[in-house]
C-alpha positions in Angstrom: -21.3 -13.7 0.2 -24.1 -15.0 -2.0 -24.4 -11.6 -3.7 -20.7 -11.5 -4.4 -20.8 -15.0 -6.0 -23.9 -14.2 -8.1 -22.7 -10.8 -9.4 -18.9 -11.3 -9.3 -18.4 -8.1 -7.4 -15.7 -7.0 -4.9 -16.5 -7.8 -1.3 -14.8 -5.9 1.6 -15.5 -7.4 5.0 -15.0 -5.1 8.1 -14.3 -6.6 11.5 -14.7 -3.7 13.9 -14.5 -6.5 16.6 -13.3 -10.1 16.4 -16.0 -12.7 15.6 -15.4 -16.1 17.1 -12.4 -14.8 19.0 -14.2 -11.9 20.8 -13.0 -11.9 24.4 -16.5 -12.3 26.0 -17.4 -15.3 23.8 -16.7 -17.8 26.7 -19.5 -16.1 28.7 -22.1 -16.8 26.0 -22.3 -20.5 26.9 -22.5 -21.7 23.3 -22.7 -25.4 22.7 -19.9 -27.0 20.7 -22.3 -27.5 17.9 -23.1 -23.7 17.8 -19.4 -22.8 18.0 -18.6 -25.1 15.0 -21.4 -23.4 13.0 -20.1 -19.9 13.9 -16.5 -20.9 13.1 -17.7 -22.4 9.8 -19.5 -19.1 8.8 -16.4 -17.1 9.8 -14.1 -19.3 7.7 -16.4 -19.0 4.6 -16.4 -15.2 5.0 -12.6 -15.0 5.3 -12.1 -17.3 2.4 -14.4 -15.5 0.0 -13.8 -11.8 0.8 -11.5 -9.7 -1.3 -10.2 -7.7 1.6 -10.6 -7.8 5.3 -10.6 -4.5 7.3 -9.2 -4.8 10.9 -8.9 -2.0 13.5 -5.4 -3.3 14.5 -2.8 -5.6 13.0 -4.0 -8.9 14.3 -3.5 -10.9 11.0 -1.2 -13.5 12.6 -4.2 -14.8 14.6 -6.7 -14.6 11.8 -7.3 -17.7 9.6 -6.8 -15.7 6.4 -4.3 -14.9 3.7 -2.3 -11.9 5.2 -2.3 -10.2 1.8 -6.1 -9.7 2.1 -5.8 -7.7 5.3 -6.1 -3.9 5.4 -5.9 -1.7 8.6 -8.6 0.9 9.3 -8.8 1.8 13.0 -11.7 3.4 14.8 -11.6 7.1 15.4 -13.3 10.2 16.6 -15.7 12.7 15.1 -14.2 16.1 14.9 -17.6 17.8 15.2 -18.0 16.3 18.7 -15.1 18.5 19.9 -15.8 21.7 17.9 -15.9 24.8 20.2 -15.0 22.6 23.1 -11.8 22.7 25.1 -10.5 21.0 28.3 -11.9 22.8 31.3 -9.2 21.9 33.8 -11.4 21.4 36.9 -10.6 23.1 40.2 -10.5 19.6 41.8 -8.1 17.0 40.5 -10.4 14.6 38.7 -9.8 11.2 37.2 -12.6 10.1 34.9 -13.6 6.7 33.5 -16.4 6.5 30.9 -17.9 3.3 29.7 -18.6 -0.1 31.2 -16.8 -2.1 34.0 -17.9 -5.6 34.8 -16.8 -7.8 37.7 -14.1 -9.3 35.6 -12.2 -6.0 35.1 -9.0 -6.0 37.1 -9.4 -2.9 39.4 -8.0 -4.1 42.7 -4.5 -2.6 42.3 -6.0 0.6 40.8 -8.1 0.9 44.0 -5.0 0.3 46.1 -3.2 3.2 44.4 -6.1 5.6 45.1 -6.3 4.4 48.7 -2.6 5.1 49.2 -3.1 8.7 47.8 -6.0 9.6 50.1 -3.7 11.2 52.7 -1.4 12.8 50.2 -3.5 14.7 47.7 -7.2 15.6 47.2 -8.8 13.9 44.2 -12.1 12.9 42.7 -12.5 9.5 41.0 -15.5 9.6 38.7 -17.1 6.6 36.8 -19.6 7.5 34.1 -21.6 4.6 32.6 -22.6 1.0 33.5 -20.4 -0.1 36.4 -20.7 -3.4 38.2 -22.5 -3.2 41.6 -19.6 -5.1 43.2 -17.1 -2.7 41.9 -19.2 0.2 43.1 -19.5 -1.2 46.6 -15.8 -1.9 47.0 -14.7 1.5 45.7 -17.2 3.4 47.9 -16.1 1.4 51.0 -12.5 2.3 50.4 -12.7 5.8 49.0 -15.9 7.3 50.4 -16.7 10.7 49.1 -13.6 10.7 46.9 -15.4 8.5 44.3 -18.7 9.1 42.6 -20.7 7.1 40.0 -22.9 8.5 37.3 -25.3 6.3 35.4 -25.6 6.1 31.6 -25.6 9.5 29.9 -25.8 10.7 26.3 -22.7 10.6 24.1 -22.5 14.4 24.2 -22.6 14.5 28.0 -20.0 11.8 28.2 -17.6 14.0 26.2 -18.4 16.9 28.5 -17.4 14.7 31.4 -14.2 13.8 29.7 -13.3 17.4 29.0 -14.0 18.3 32.6 -11.3 16.0 33.9 -7.6 16.1 34.8 -6.8 12.5 33.8 -8.8 10.0 31.7 -8.8 6.4 32.9 -9.0 3.5 30.3 -8.9 -0.2 31.3 -8.4 -2.9 28.7 -10.1 -6.2 29.6 -7.7 -8.8 31.1 -8.2 -11.6 28.6 -6.2 -13.7 26.2 -4.9 -11.8 23.1 -5.7 -8.5 24.8 -2.5 -6.9 23.3 -4.5 -6.4 20.1 -7.6 -5.0 21.8 -8.2 -1.4 20.8 -11.2 0.3 22.3 -12.9 2.9 20.2 -13.0 5.1 23.3 -9.3 5.6 23.2 -9.6 7.8 20.1 -12.1 10.2 21.8 -9.8 10.3 24.8 -6.9 11.3 22.5 -9.0 14.0 20.9 -9.5 15.7 24.3 -5.7 16.2 24.7 -6.2 15.2 28.4 -3.5 12.8 29.9 -4.5 9.1 29.7 -3.9 6.5 32.4 -4.2 3.2 30.6 -4.3 -0.1 32.4 -3.4 -3.0 30.2 -0.6 -4.8 28.4 2.3 -2.3 28.3 3.4 -3.8 25.0 0.0 -3.8 23.4 -1.4 -1.8 20.5 -3.3 0.6 22.7 -0.2 1.3 24.8 1.8 2.0 21.6 -0.8 4.5 20.4 -0.9 6.4 23.7 2.9 6.5 23.8 3.3 7.7 20.2 0.7 10.4 20.8 2.5 11.6 23.9 -0.9 11.4 25.7 -0.1 9.6 28.9 1.3 6.3 30.0 0.3 2.6 30.3 0.7 0.4 33.4 0.2 -3.3 34.1 -2.9 -4.2 36.1 -0.8 -5.0 39.2 1.5 -2.0 39.1 -0.1 0.0 41.8 3.1 1.9 42.5 3.5 3.0 38.9 -0.2 4.1 38.9 0.3 6.0 42.1 3.4 7.8 40.8 1.7 8.8 37.6 -1.2 10.3 39.5 1.1 12.2 41.8 2.9 13.6 38.8 -0.3 14.6 37.1 -1.5 16.2 40.3 1.6 18.4 40.3 0.9 19.4 36.6 -2.7 20.1 37.7 -1.5 22.5 40.4 0.9 24.3 38.1 -1.4 24.1 35.1 1.7 22.9 33.2 0.3 20.5 30.8 2.2 18.9 27.9 0.2 19.1 24.7 0.1 15.7 22.8 1.1 15.3 19.2 -1.9 16.7 17.3 -0.7 15.7 13.9 -0.5 12.1 15.1 -3.9 12.3 16.7 -5.6 13.8 13.6 -4.9 10.6 11.6 -7.7 9.1 13.7 -10.4 11.7 12.8 -13.3 10.1 10.9 -12.8 12.4 8.0 -9.3 11.1 7.5 -10.4 7.5 8.0 -13.3 8.0 5.5 -10.8 9.1 2.9 -8.8 6.0 3.5 -12.0 3.9 3.2 -12.9 5.6 0.0 -9.5 4.7 -1.4 -10.0 1.1 -0.4 -13.4 0.9 -2.1 -11.8 2.4 -5.2 -8.9 -0.1 -5.3 -8.5 -1.9 -8.6 -5.2 -3.5 -7.7 -4.2 -4.6 -4.2 -2.3 -1.8 -2.5 -1.4 -1.1 1.1 -3.3 1.6 3.0 -1.2 2.7 6.0 
């Protein structure tokens, strides 16, 4: 901000995540004094920037002139998927990659898998940092049908994704989570593997999955809907009859495409909308 003021140059601010409104802020135990300082800095940034880049249209909640807001979502790197194709494993496999804390709503998801144990064989795989409590409960109820793999490299994580029948994505159950858009969703889309999304069914992530034709979204408590979706995907797995998602829609989230958009934003002389 000081550089902008001194040299009278254009300043583009990029919020890949919210600042004072980030969903885990309440867990940081800031004092009221620290929160006020943080909010003051944020307000100065929003007041003085020329444009604000957001990953999703959340301008109604931002304390900023809506005319300053441009949308630039996260995406995937095409090179990560070159010469790689879904492997369609012999065993029906549902895979989650990333982090799960104790606060993640997984109870009804677990109920759905428990109800399926006698109806179809499956493997539920978690790759990444998973809460010890979540591990213990899932192992007690699912036994050998669930396995946990600790932190792996990004390349290995993509290999696990591609060696799956369904990809599981869970959006944190917090206020304003309709606008949460995990960067992981775009790598999931790039695999072309069906996505089981747990989160607000009218949220931004749900809309993207629906528009891509890449799976379905269920409320956290909808164990019956989750169960039916998995049964349907299991039948597709048996027959190898997979519906390919909309590749032209998904390609708009490649980082090459997004970089072209960012280049256009940087070159803007007059305010114009980048869709």
